[in-house]
N, C-alpha and C positions, 0 to 999 in steps of 0.2 A: 503494499500499501503506499503510496505516494505520502512523503512527511509534511506536507501541506495538508494533507486530508485534517479536518478537524477531529477533537476527541468525540467518541461517543456520547460522552454524558453533554456536548453543548449542540448537539441535533436537537431540532424543535421535537415537541410530543406531538404524537397524534391528536387532531383538534376533537375534544370529546362531542359524541352524539348527542348527550343532555337528559336530563329526565324525562322531557317529555317521549322522546325515543324509547326509554326504557317503558313506559308505561304503556308504549303503543304496543312494542313487541310482546310485553308481557298477555295484552289483550288477544294480541294475534296467536300467542303460542297457545293459550288456555282454548280460544274458539278452533284450533287446528288441532289440539288432542282431540276434542269432540267429534270433529269432523272427521280424523281417523278412525275413529271407532265405527263410524257409519259408512266410509269406505269398502271395511269387511263386512260389518253386520247386515248392511241392506241388500247386497247382491248374495250373500248366502242364506239371508232368510228368504230371499225369493227363489233360491235354487233348492231349499225345501220344501216349497210349494209345489215346484214344478220343474221339468228337467227339459221342459221346450227352451231352447236356446234363443228363440225369437221373443219369447215375452221374459225370459230374463234379460234379454238385451233392453225391451221396454222399460222395465224399470230403471234402468242406467240411463237409457236417454231422456225421461222425464225428471231426471236430477240435471240434466243439461241443457234442457229446451229453453227454459228461464232465460240462460244466457243470450240466447237468440230473440226472445220476445223482450226483455226488460234489460239490458244492459244501458240501450239509449236512453230511455226515461230515467234510469238510476242517475245515468251521468248528466241529467239536465238538473233533475233533483238535488244531485249534489252540487253542482254550481250555484244554486240557489238558497239553499238552508246551510244551517251548522251541519258539518260532515261529522261530528261527534255524535251529537244527538242520534244522525240519520241512523250510524251503526248502531246507537245502543237499542233503538226501536225495533229495527232488522234484527238483532241478538236476542231479545226478548220477545219477540213474535216465534222465531225459531225453537227457542226452547219449551214455548208452551207446546207448538206441535211435536217435538220430540215426546213430550210427558204423555202426551195422547197417544202417540203411536207405541208407547211401551207399554202403556195400560191395553192396548190393543191386543199388545201380542201376549200380555199377561193372561188375557183371557181368552185365548185362543182363538181370534175373530179375525186375525190377519187372512188377506187375499191378495191377488196380483192387481186388481183393480184400487183396493186400498191401498196398499203400496205405492203405486201410479200417483196416486193423489196426494200422498204425503211429500213423494220425491217432488212434485212440481211445488208444491208451497213451501218445502224447505228450499227449494233449488230457489225460487224467487229471493226468500231472505239473503241467501249467502250472497246472491247479483249485487244486491244493495250493501252488503257488509262489505265483501270483498274488493268490489270496484272502488267503495270510499275510501277503503283503508290505504289502497296504493294511491289515491290523491292526498289522501293527508299525509304521506310519510315526506315529501320534500318539504313540506312546510315545518316539520319538527326536526331537521336535521340539516348543517349546513353544504351549501352547493359541492365543497370542495371532497365531501365527506360520503356520497351518493354511493360509489361502488362498493366503500364499509357497509353502509346502512343497509343496500341491498342485498350483500350479499349475507348480513346478519338476517333479515328478514325472510330471505328463502331458505337460509339453511333451519332457523327455526322451525317456519312451515313443514318444511320436509322432516326433521327430526320429529317433529311430536307428532306427525299428521301420521307416517309411515313407521318412523323407528320405533316410536314408543305407542301409537295410536293402532296400530294396525296388531302388534301382539298382544296387545292389551286387550282387542276387541275378541282374540281369539279365546283369550282366557275367559273372559264375560261371557263368549257365545256357547264355554262348554258347561257354564253354568246356566245361565236363562238369557233367551233374545231379549226379553223384556228388562232385564238388567242392563243389558249393553246399551240401550237406546235411553234409559233413563239414567244411566251416568252421563251419557252424553249431554243430556240436557241439562243436568248441573252445572256441566264444566261451561257449557256456553252461557250462564249467569255470571261463571265467574270472570267471563270476558266482559260483557256489561259492567260488572262491577269496577273492573281495572279502566275502561272508559269512561266512569264516573267521576274518576278522581284526575282524569286526565286535564290539565288547564293550558287555556290558549284561545285564540281565535280562529276556527276554524271553517268560516266561510272566505269563500273564494274571494281573490285579490280585487276584483273590478265590481264589488255590490254597489248598488245604488243607495243613496241614502234612504229612499222610499221602501218601505215594507208591503205596498200595495202588491195583491197577489197578479200576478200575471195573466192577461187572457192566453186561450190556448193557442190562437194564432203567434204571440210572442213566445211561448214554451217552444211550441216547433220549430220558430225561426231560430231561436238558441239551439235547438238540436240540429238543424240543420248547418248551422255554423259550424260547429265541431266535425260532424262528418265531410262537410266540402271543404274544410280545411287538410283533414287527413287524406282525401283521397285524392287533391293535388299535391301532397306531400311527396317528394321522390323517393324517400326513405319510407314513411310511414305506409303508404300503400301496398308495397311490396311486401313490407313484414307484416302487414295483418293478411295479406292473401297466402303467403308461405307460412305464417306461423297457424292459418285456419288448415291447410292442407295438413301440417305435420300432426295438427291435433286430429281430424280425421284418421290418419293412420294409426296414432296411439289410440283413440276410441273403436277402431276395428278391434285391437288386441283385446280393450279391455272388455270387449261385448260379451267375449264368451272365457274370458281367464278364471272364471270362478269354475265353469263345468269342464275347462282344460284341466284343472289342478283337480277336481273331484273325480272326472272320469279316465281320463288319460295317466296322471301321475298318483291317483288313487290315493289321494292326501285328504285329511281332516281338516276341521276349521282352525287347530292352532298351527299345523301346517301351513295353512293359506295366508294366515295372519303373518305368518314367520317369513313367507315368500314375498309377501308385500312390504315388510320391513327390509329387507335388502336393498331394494330401491334408494330407501332412505339413507343407506351407507354410504351409497355412492355420491346422492345429492350431500351429505354431511363432509365429505371430501372434495366436493366440487366446492361447497361454499367457504372452506378453508382454503384451499390452494389457487382456486378460478381469478380471485380480485386481485394475486399476485403476478399471475404470469399472463392475464389476459391484457394488462396493461403494458406490456411489452410484444405484443400483436395488432395487428389491425381489428378492428368491430368485423370487420368481413371474414377475414381468417376464423377468428371464433366462431363465427356464424357458420361457414362452412364445416369445421370440424367437429363442431357437435351435433351436427344431422350426420355427417358419417358414422359417428358411433352410434347413432339412433337407428340406422340402416343396417349395421352389422349387427346390433342386438336383436331387431325384430326377424332378420332373415334366420339367425341362429336359433331361436325360439321355434321357428318353424319347423326347425330341420331334427333337433334333438329331442328327447323325451323322457329325460332325469330330471330330478330334483336339484343335484348340484349345477349342471347345465342352465337349468331355470335360473337359479341364484345369480351365477355370471353374467346372464343378460339381465336381468334388474339391476344389477350394480352398474353396468354398462349405461342402462337407460336413465337411472336417478341423477348418475354423472352427467351426461350428455344435455338432459334437460335443466339440468341447475345451471349447468354453462349457457345456454341458452337464454333463459330466463334474466341470469346475471346481465349477460350482455344487453339483451334488448330494451329491458326496462331502465338499465341504466343510460342508455340511449336517449330513450324517450324522455327521461328526466332533464335531459341538454336543449331537445329541440321543440317541447311542447312548452308554450309559454301559459304561464300559471290561471290566468284566467278560463281558458279552454281545457284546462287538465282534465277533469272529470268525464267531459264531454268528447274528449278525443279517445280517451283512453276505454272509453263506454262503445265509442265507435271501433275502434280496434279490437275487442272484447266480442261485437256483436257479430264481424267477420271471422275471430280466429276463435272465439270459443263456441260459436252460433254452430261450429261443422262438427261439435262434438256429439250432439243427441242424433245427428245425419251418421256420423260414424260408427256408433252403438248398434242404431236401426240396421246399416248396411251390413255390419257384420254378423248381427243375429241372422239375417235373412241369409247371408251366403252359407252358415253353418248349416242352417236349418233345410234348405234344398237342396244342399250338395250331399246333404249323408245318404241319399239313396244310390248315389253314384260314388263317393267316396269312401262312406265308412261312416262310422261315429270320428274314430281317432283323427282322420285325415281331414274331415269337414271341420273338426275344431281346429285342427292347424291351420286351414285356407286362410282364414282372416288375418292371422300372423304373417304369412308369407305376402299377402296383398301388401301390410303395411311395409312389410322390408322393400317392396318394390318402389312403392310410393315414394318412402325416403330416400331411397336411392336418387329417384329422378327429381327430389329437390335440392339435393345436394348440387346437382349442375346448374339448375335454376337458379341458384341464389347466388352461384360463382359468377354465374352471367350477369346477373340484375344487380346485386347488392355489391358494388366492384368497392375498392377503396377510396377512388377518384368520386364517385357518387355519394357515399357515407361524410367524406369528410367535407365536400364541397356543401352539404345540407349543415353540419356541425359550424362550420364556418359563418354560415348566413343565421344561425339561430341566434336569438335575441330574447331569452326569458321575461325580460321586462317589456317588450314593445306588446303594443295593444293588438 
């Protein structure tokens, strides 16, 4: 090392993220711990009611359909009201719904139609909670520390959702389905309590002094403003479309995963929860190491490499039939998805103006996450209608193969469309304080 280098003790310490971020992170953590239980409990409960892959996928699609239907209205509302209070309201309603579902399961009255209804309603609450949380994050941390904050945000989400929530769900399901949903309801209430002690101004930066309700035409005008801004942005539009297609591939795999584990791997609920947990191990590793090495490569390179890992994992899942192979693939998927998320969200935080943030996030998620229900339905249909030709085992593997081929195509598309020059020019033009 050069003798002119300053002593390590003279180097500036990292800028603190603040108490507001810690409270927001705690709320996110409790909520995602509860959601991690549902990720395992809901499809497993559905699979105990029916072995039809399309009906099981229909329940999964119902949890994701609200992102297509309500993400844009949630963004408009998030840019008009106190975002913290909006999250609290969504969390409180969600906890009540889960308590009702626990009672239904306890009485043995569960059915596929009732699960679909609850999945839809809980999904609506999730849209308002999660979409708003992402908009709150840039208001509680310094702009210079967004990568670190997003790394922690994504890491806590994945760790508690799958690393803790998924195996906990397996244990709870071994005791009682009702217990699994009841514990989730209590955890969501804990998230609401953490939001209650979060202090600050969480209204959008361009709020007018008037508190008069806007007419419907004005609400739709504001919604349209966010959509138009995103659609004409050289980075945001392709990011939304590519993310949507990648999510379609992920949903293809998720649609039949519980039946694949049950019928092909011959595993029970605890093993299923453990297998879902392995993805979180990859995500945790990603949240720790990605912020350090991703800054040494271009955004474009990070996006292409993360999609490449996803494609390799999906194709391997389609071809192998063992629990160890499944675990390795889940590890790669967790790392790859974390890599994509940290890169994308940090990029969005730099290019989206604060006054439009909720609406643009909503527009992005409508396109990207709106593909999830379509992927769930498509995966279930592929498995159901190919079973007569391919047999049970290969029909359940077909959605994984389709996902792998799709992710492979997206690697090439991303490399061609989101070049380093395109991304750098968008960053150079961005001005978060601009109107």
